PyMOL CGO cylinders between C-alpha atoms (Angstrom):
from pymol import cmd
from pymol.cgo import CYLINDER

trace = [
    CYLINDER, 7.77, -17.53, -2.85, 5.69, -18.33, -5.92, 0.3, 1, 1, 1, 1, 1, 1,
    CYLINDER, 5.69, -18.33, -5.92, 4.63, -21.66, -4.36, 0.3, 1, 1, 1, 1, 1, 1,
    CYLINDER, 4.63, -21.66, -4.36, 3.52, -19.93, -1.15, 0.3, 1, 1, 1, 1, 1, 1,
    CYLINDER, 3.52, -19.93, -1.15, 1.44, -17.45, -3.13, 0.3, 1, 1, 1, 1, 1, 1,
    CYLINDER, 1.44, -17.45, -3.13, -0.13, -20.28, -5.16, 0.3, 1, 1, 1, 1, 1, 1,
    CYLINDER, -0.13, -20.28, -5.16, -1.18, -22.01, -1.93, 0.3, 1, 1, 1, 1, 1, 1,
    CYLINDER, -1.18, -22.01, -1.93, -2.66, -18.82, -0.46, 0.3, 1, 1, 1, 1, 1, 1,
    CYLINDER, -2.66, -18.82, -0.46, -6.35, -17.99, -0.63, 0.3, 1, 1, 1, 1, 1, 1,
    CYLINDER, -6.35, -17.99, -0.63, -5.54, -14.29, -1.01, 0.3, 1, 1, 1, 1, 1, 1,
    CYLINDER, -5.54, -14.29, -1.01, -5.78, -12.49, -4.37, 0.3, 1, 1, 1, 1, 1, 1,
    CYLINDER, -5.78, -12.49, -4.37, -3.24, -13.77, -6.87, 0.3, 1, 1, 1, 1, 1, 1,
    CYLINDER, -3.24, -13.77, -6.87, -0.01, -11.80, -7.17, 0.3, 1, 1, 1, 1, 1, 1,
    CYLINDER, -0.01, -11.80, -7.17, 2.52, -12.52, -9.90, 0.3, 1, 1, 1, 1, 1, 1,
    CYLINDER, 2.52, -12.52, -9.90, 6.06, -12.99, -8.61, 0.3, 1, 1, 1, 1, 1, 1,
    CYLINDER, 6.06, -12.99, -8.61, 8.98, -13.30, -11.00, 0.3, 1, 1, 1, 1, 1, 1,
    CYLINDER, 8.98, -13.30, -11.00, 12.73, -12.77, -10.96, 0.3, 1, 1, 1, 1, 1, 1,
    CYLINDER, 12.73, -12.77, -10.96, 14.63, -10.84, -13.60, 0.3, 1, 1, 1, 1, 1, 1,
    CYLINDER, 14.63, -10.84, -13.60, 17.90, -9.39, -14.74, 0.3, 1, 1, 1, 1, 1, 1,
    CYLINDER, 17.90, -9.39, -14.74, 18.22, -6.44, -17.09, 0.3, 1, 1, 1, 1, 1, 1,
    CYLINDER, 18.22, -6.44, -17.09, 21.78, -7.52, -17.92, 0.3, 1, 1, 1, 1, 1, 1,
    CYLINDER, 21.78, -7.52, -17.92, 24.83, -5.25, -17.91, 0.3, 1, 1, 1, 1, 1, 1,
    CYLINDER, 24.83, -5.25, -17.91, 23.63, -1.74, -18.72, 0.3, 1, 1, 1, 1, 1, 1,
    CYLINDER, 23.63, -1.74, -18.72, 25.65, 1.35, -19.54, 0.3, 1, 1, 1, 1, 1, 1,
    CYLINDER, 25.65, 1.35, -19.54, 25.13, 4.03, -16.91, 0.3, 1, 1, 1, 1, 1, 1,
    CYLINDER, 25.13, 4.03, -16.91, 26.96, 6.66, -14.88, 0.3, 1, 1, 1, 1, 1, 1,
    CYLINDER, 26.96, 6.66, -14.88, 27.22, 4.28, -11.92, 0.3, 1, 1, 1, 1, 1, 1,
    CYLINDER, 27.22, 4.28, -11.92, 31.02, 4.06, -12.25, 0.3, 1, 1, 1, 1, 1, 1,
    CYLINDER, 31.02, 4.06, -12.25, 31.56, 7.70, -13.28, 0.3, 1, 1, 1, 1, 1, 1,
    CYLINDER, 31.56, 7.70, -13.28, 34.04, 8.29, -10.47, 0.3, 1, 1, 1, 1, 1, 1,
    CYLINDER, 34.04, 8.29, -10.47, 36.17, 5.24, -11.26, 0.3, 1, 1, 1, 1, 1, 1,
    CYLINDER, 36.17, 5.24, -11.26, 39.82, 5.91, -12.01, 0.3, 1, 1, 1, 1, 1, 1,
    CYLINDER, 39.82, 5.91, -12.01, 42.81, 4.04, -13.31, 0.3, 1, 1, 1, 1, 1, 1,
    CYLINDER, 42.81, 4.04, -13.31, 42.47, 0.33, -14.02, 0.3, 1, 1, 1, 1, 1, 1,
    CYLINDER, 42.47, 0.33, -14.02, 38.89, 0.26, -12.72, 0.3, 1, 1, 1, 1, 1, 1,
    CYLINDER, 38.89, 0.26, -12.72, 37.83, 2.86, -15.28, 0.3, 1, 1, 1, 1, 1, 1,
    CYLINDER, 37.83, 2.86, -15.28, 39.59, 0.91, -18.01, 0.3, 1, 1, 1, 1, 1, 1,
    CYLINDER, 39.59, 0.91, -18.01, 37.91, -2.37, -17.04, 0.3, 1, 1, 1, 1, 1, 1,
    CYLINDER, 37.91, -2.37, -17.04, 34.45, -0.78, -16.82, 0.3, 1, 1, 1, 1, 1, 1,
    CYLINDER, 34.45, -0.78, -16.82, 34.99, 0.92, -20.18, 0.3, 1, 1, 1, 1, 1, 1,
    CYLINDER, 34.99, 0.92, -20.18, 36.01, -2.38, -21.76, 0.3, 1, 1, 1, 1, 1, 1,
    CYLINDER, 36.01, -2.38, -21.76, 33.01, -4.24, -20.29, 0.3, 1, 1, 1, 1, 1, 1,
    CYLINDER, 33.01, -4.24, -20.29, 30.68, -1.48, -21.48, 0.3, 1, 1, 1, 1, 1, 1,
    CYLINDER, 30.68, -1.48, -21.48, 32.22, -1.63, -24.95, 0.3, 1, 1, 1, 1, 1, 1,
    CYLINDER, 32.22, -1.63, -24.95, 32.02, -5.41, -25.27, 0.3, 1, 1, 1, 1, 1, 1,
    CYLINDER, 32.02, -5.41, -25.27, 28.81, -6.52, -23.58, 0.3, 1, 1, 1, 1, 1, 1,
    CYLINDER, 28.81, -6.52, -23.58, 26.78, -3.67, -22.10, 0.3, 1, 1, 1, 1, 1, 1,
    CYLINDER, 26.78, -3.67, -22.10, 23.45, -2.55, -23.47, 0.3, 1, 1, 1, 1, 1, 1,
    CYLINDER, 23.45, -2.55, -23.47, 21.80, 0.83, -23.05, 0.3, 1, 1, 1, 1, 1, 1,
    CYLINDER, 21.80, 0.83, -23.05, 19.76, 1.48, -19.93, 0.3, 1, 1, 1, 1, 1, 1,
    CYLINDER, 19.76, 1.48, -19.93, 16.71, 1.82, -22.16, 0.3, 1, 1, 1, 1, 1, 1,
    CYLINDER, 16.71, 1.82, -22.16, 17.15, -1.69, -23.55, 0.3, 1, 1, 1, 1, 1, 1,
    CYLINDER, 17.15, -1.69, -23.55, 17.81, -3.10, -20.07, 0.3, 1, 1, 1, 1, 1, 1,
    CYLINDER, 17.81, -3.10, -20.07, 14.70, -1.43, -18.70, 0.3, 1, 1, 1, 1, 1, 1,
    CYLINDER, 14.70, -1.43, -18.70, 12.53, -3.31, -21.18, 0.3, 1, 1, 1, 1, 1, 1,
    CYLINDER, 12.53, -3.31, -21.18, 12.98, -6.47, -19.09, 0.3, 1, 1, 1, 1, 1, 1,
    CYLINDER, 12.98, -6.47, -19.09, 11.71, -4.57, -16.03, 0.3, 1, 1, 1, 1, 1, 1,
    CYLINDER, 11.71, -4.57, -16.03, 8.63, -3.45, -17.96, 0.3, 1, 1, 1, 1, 1, 1,
    CYLINDER, 8.63, -3.45, -17.96, 8.08, -6.95, -19.39, 0.3, 1, 1, 1, 1, 1, 1,
    CYLINDER, 8.08, -6.95, -19.39, 8.26, -8.46, -15.90, 0.3, 1, 1, 1, 1, 1, 1,
    CYLINDER, 8.26, -8.46, -15.90, 5.85, -5.89, -14.49, 0.3, 1, 1, 1, 1, 1, 1,
    CYLINDER, 5.85, -5.89, -14.49, 3.39, -6.35, -17.35, 0.3, 1, 1, 1, 1, 1, 1,
    CYLINDER, 3.39, -6.35, -17.35, 3.84, -10.12, -17.53, 0.3, 1, 1, 1, 1, 1, 1,
    CYLINDER, 3.84, -10.12, -17.53, 0.85, -12.34, -17.13, 0.3, 1, 1, 1, 1, 1, 1,
    CYLINDER, 0.85, -12.34, -17.13, 0.46, -15.58, -15.24, 0.3, 1, 1, 1, 1, 1, 1,
    CYLINDER, 0.46, -15.58, -15.24, 2.85, -17.32, -17.67, 0.3, 1, 1, 1, 1, 1, 1,
    CYLINDER, 2.85, -17.32, -17.67, 5.69, -15.41, -15.95, 0.3, 1, 1, 1, 1, 1, 1,
    CYLINDER, 5.69, -15.41, -15.95, 4.65, -16.34, -12.39, 0.3, 1, 1, 1, 1, 1, 1,
    CYLINDER, 4.65, -16.34, -12.39, 7.51, -18.00, -10.53, 0.3, 1, 1, 1, 1, 1, 1,
    CYLINDER, 7.51, -18.00, -10.53, 9.78, -17.70, -13.58, 0.3, 1, 1, 1, 1, 1, 1,
    CYLINDER, 9.78, -17.70, -13.58, 13.14, -16.08, -14.32, 0.3, 1, 1, 1, 1, 1, 1,
    CYLINDER, 13.14, -16.08, -14.32, 13.17, -13.38, -17.00, 0.3, 1, 1, 1, 1, 1, 1,
    CYLINDER, 13.17, -13.38, -17.00, 16.04, -12.12, -19.11, 0.3, 1, 1, 1, 1, 1, 1,
    CYLINDER, 16.04, -12.12, -19.11, 15.95, -10.10, -22.32, 0.3, 1, 1, 1, 1, 1, 1,
    CYLINDER, 15.95, -10.10, -22.32, 12.23, -9.45, -21.78, 0.3, 1, 1, 1, 1, 1, 1,
    CYLINDER, 12.23, -9.45, -21.78, 11.36, -13.16, -21.98, 0.3, 1, 1, 1, 1, 1, 1,
    CYLINDER, 11.36, -13.16, -21.98, 10.98, -16.09, -19.62, 0.3, 1, 1, 1, 1, 1, 1,
    CYLINDER, 10.98, -16.09, -19.62, 14.43, -17.67, -19.59, 0.3, 1, 1, 1, 1, 1, 1,
    CYLINDER, 14.43, -17.67, -19.59, 15.97, -20.92, -18.40, 0.3, 1, 1, 1, 1, 1, 1,
    CYLINDER, 15.97, -20.92, -18.40, 17.93, -20.75, -15.18, 0.3, 1, 1, 1, 1, 1, 1,
    CYLINDER, 17.93, -20.75, -15.18, 20.09, -23.09, -13.13, 0.3, 1, 1, 1, 1, 1, 1,
    CYLINDER, 20.09, -23.09, -13.13, 18.89, -23.88, -9.63, 0.3, 1, 1, 1, 1, 1, 1,
    CYLINDER, 18.89, -23.88, -9.63, 21.47, -23.84, -6.88, 0.3, 1, 1, 1, 1, 1, 1,
    CYLINDER, 21.47, -23.84, -6.88, 21.21, -26.77, -4.50, 0.3, 1, 1, 1, 1, 1, 1,
    CYLINDER, 21.21, -26.77, -4.50, 22.53, -25.46, -1.20, 0.3, 1, 1, 1, 1, 1, 1,
    CYLINDER, 22.53, -25.46, -1.20, 22.82, -28.96, 0.27, 0.3, 1, 1, 1, 1, 1, 1,
    CYLINDER, 22.82, -28.96, 0.27, 25.37, -29.96, -2.37, 0.3, 1, 1, 1, 1, 1, 1,
    CYLINDER, 25.37, -29.96, -2.37, 27.89, -27.29, -1.37, 0.3, 1, 1, 1, 1, 1, 1,
    CYLINDER, 27.89, -27.29, -1.37, 30.97, -28.44, 0.46, 0.3, 1, 1, 1, 1, 1, 1,
    CYLINDER, 30.97, -28.44, 0.46, 30.50, -28.57, 4.23, 0.3, 1, 1, 1, 1, 1, 1,
    CYLINDER, 30.50, -28.57, 4.23, 26.70, -28.73, 4.06, 0.3, 1, 1, 1, 1, 1, 1,
    CYLINDER, 26.70, -28.73, 4.06, 24.79, -31.90, 4.97, 0.3, 1, 1, 1, 1, 1, 1,
]
cmd.load_cgo(trace, "trace")
């Protein structure tokens, strides 16, 4: 998408991709049993607050041209691994 926007003669729009990471929230509030235990363990070990996760959203929205076409994590442009669909089994 970023390449298509670069080739366009229309006003420049910054397009980036991001992840806020695993954030603690009430999304799983109705979980029970093992599911509640697993979510609780994940939250305890690796989750960040929603406030901290939202900082990446703000950074992406406020990012300048240096973020165009980039992947953002932890409020910074981050390295990512491209998936080559043609290399998957059964694809030619």
